[in-house]
C-alpha positions, -999 to 999 in steps of 0.1 A, spaced: 112 438 -560 106 468 -537 146 474 -538 146 470 -572 121 496 -580 138 520 -556 170 513 -577 156 523 -609 139 552 -595 177 562 -580 188 561 -618 159 584 -631 165 608 -606 200 612 -609 196 618 -647 171 643 -641 198 664 -613 233 649 -623 248 665 -656 275 635 -663 248 612 -660 223 628 -679 248 635 -706 262 600 -708 226 584 -707 217 605 -734 244 592 -752 232 557 -755 206 570 -779 235 573 -805 252 538 -795 259 520 -828 256 480 -825 262 454 -851 251 416 -844 275 383 -857 250 352 -861 270 322 -851 242 298 -854 224 291 -826 234 321 -808 246 356 -815 272 382 -805 267 419 -802 292 447 -808 285 480 -794 303 511 -801 301 531 -767 332 558 -765 323 569 -730 336 533 -721 372 541 -729 376 550 -691 367 514 -684 382 498 -714 415 516 -714 419 518 -673 453 513 -661 450 486 -633 490 478 -626 497 485 -588 515 517 -596 489 534 -613 464 525 -588 484 534 -560 487 570 -577 451 578 -579 423 583 -555 395 554 -555 367 566 -571 344 537 -550 353 554 -518 327 576 -503 352 608 -500 362 605 -535 327 600 -552 314 634 -570 291 653 -546 262 648 -570 263 611 -568 238 598 -542 235 562 -532 210 535 -516 221 514 -485 223 474 -491 225 451 -461 249 477 -442 279 465 -465 269 479 -498 260 513 -516 242 510 -548 250 538 -571 242 550 -605 272 541 -631 280 574 -646 296 557 -678 269 532 -687 267 504 -711 230 492 -701 200 517 -704 198 512 -665 234 505 -651 244 506 -613 279 501 -595 276 484 -561 308 491 -539 315 477 -506 313 504 -480 349 492 -470 383 498 -491 391 465 -497 404 445 -528 382 427 -552 378 393 -544 349 370 -548 355 343 -523 336 351 -490 316 375 -511 296 355 -534 264 350 -508 263 390 -509 263 386 -549 231 363 -546 214 386 -522 221 414 -545 206 393 -574 175 385 -556 166 419 -541 177 436 -575 155 409 -596 149 434 -626 187 434 -633 217 411 -637 243 410 -613 279 410 -625 313 411 -609 347 413 -629 377 399 -613 406 418 -605 424 409 -639 393 405 -656 376 439 -664 376 455 -630 386 490 -634 389 493 -596 405 462 -585 413 478 -551 378 481 -541 352 454 -537 322 457 -558 298 441 -582 277 460 -612 244 454 -622 225 457 -656 188 458 -664 178 424 -676 172 418 -714 204 433 -724 229 402 -728 222 376 -753 231 347 -729 201 352 -710 177 341 -737 206 317 -749 203 295 -712 164 297 -715 163 286 -751 182 253 -740 201 255 -775 237 262 -765 241 243 -730 231 212 -714 227 197 -680 261 178 -671 258 174 -635 238 175 -601 254 184 -568 226 181 -543 199 205 -552 222 224 -576 221 216 -615 256 225 -638 252 234 -672 278 232 -697 283 251 -731 303 232 -755 302 250 -783 297 288 -770 332 300 -776 336 307 -740 342 284 -717 312 285 -696 299 268 -662 262 276 -653 248 266 -620 209 266 -609 191 264 -579 169 275 -552 189 270 -523 217 298 -513 237 274 -492 238 248 -517 249 277 -546 278 290 -523 289 254 -516 290 246 -551 306 276 -563 335 274 -538 341 239 -553 344 255 -589 367 282 -574 391 257 -556 394 238 -588 401 269 -609 428 279 -582 446 247 -589 448 259 -627 460 290 -615 481 288 -579 500 322 -585 470 345 -593 458 363 -560 423 351 -575 414 327 -599 408 348 -631 370 345 -638 338 370 -648 306 360 -630 269 367 -640 238 365 -613 203 364 -625 175 357 -598 140 343 -617 110 327 -602 125 317 -571 158 307 -582 192 316 -591 210 310 -624 247 316 -624 272 321 -651 308 313 -646 334 323 -669 369 313 -664 395 332 -677 432 329 -693 440 363 -701 429 400 -690 433 414 -724 441 397 -760 470 406 -782 452 426 -802 445 450 -775 488 453 -773 490 459 -814 495 495 -830 483 510 -863 454 483 -883 461 456 -861 452 470 -828 414 465 -812 411 485 -779 386 458 -765 394 445 -728 366 419 -720 347 418 -690 314 402 -676 294 420 -704 314 409 -734 312 374 -717 276 379 -718 273 386 -754 276 422 -757 316 435 -768 322 469 -760 344 490 -785 351 526 -772 367 533 -804 344 536 -837 372 522 -860 375 489 -839 336 487 -841 339 491 -880 368 468 -886 362 438 -860 350 406 -877 332 374 -868 368 358 -868 381 385 -847 356 376 -817 363 339 -824 400 347 -817 397 372 -787 375 348 -769 399 319 -777 429 340 -760 411 351 -729 384 322 -722 391 287 -705 385 261 -736 353 243 -734 370 213 -731 389 220 -699 359 235 -686 339 201 -690 370 183 -674 367 207 -645 330 200 -638 336 163 -639 360 167 -611 337 186 -587 
């Protein structure tokens, strides 16, 4: 609780002293949102032009090698201050926010974006930043810096999946492994695995089981494609895992009227799709959302099969 308070204070201070942060957090007041209703749940579409930096980021090897890493301390803006976390990470204010309070949390070392071996740190962050949802974007699933291990955090109450899990209309308990409860979301468009428990060691072991099963499905990837959300509430963790099949949908690579610049990552999986161009915000439809999720996510039927094999 105390560390969460310090992080929120850092955001307020940085908005007051850093022009880029002040401008972009101020711009959130003008962000447009529309909502698509799917019965038991809804999806929000956000028009946020500042996110073009992330949505259109070039993440191929050649492009990454050609630019300095913006998460390394030596390359960060002089105005960007930080909080140290567990001597391994630093907490920074994200200057291109989606959430009204948005953090980026890079490792102090320049090491590749990988979750295996680092999931415990994600749980620690969720427990210490308990006003926030912690999220991880895989190197081919929305991470604009796949060459530098990092997490992000957004203030609670923004993502619709938070409420969807609690109201119990969209997900159902399907397995228990030790002290960990596993939930499946059969009609949620996004194939989703949720873990709930109080024991950190058991959660790590359960996550590693899921990870190994996903590795079998994608043996040629450096890491199984996935996004993860971690929430700490009332002494226990809620983890949402979104297995992925594609980085970006076909619409991203179209031209003219058919193009939609939308590059799904953890926030989109959590129920808020980010469109950095106004024309995409205006024309995107309920059917487009369904089609995009169908392209980039593992199907719910494949997910329940995976859960049953754990």
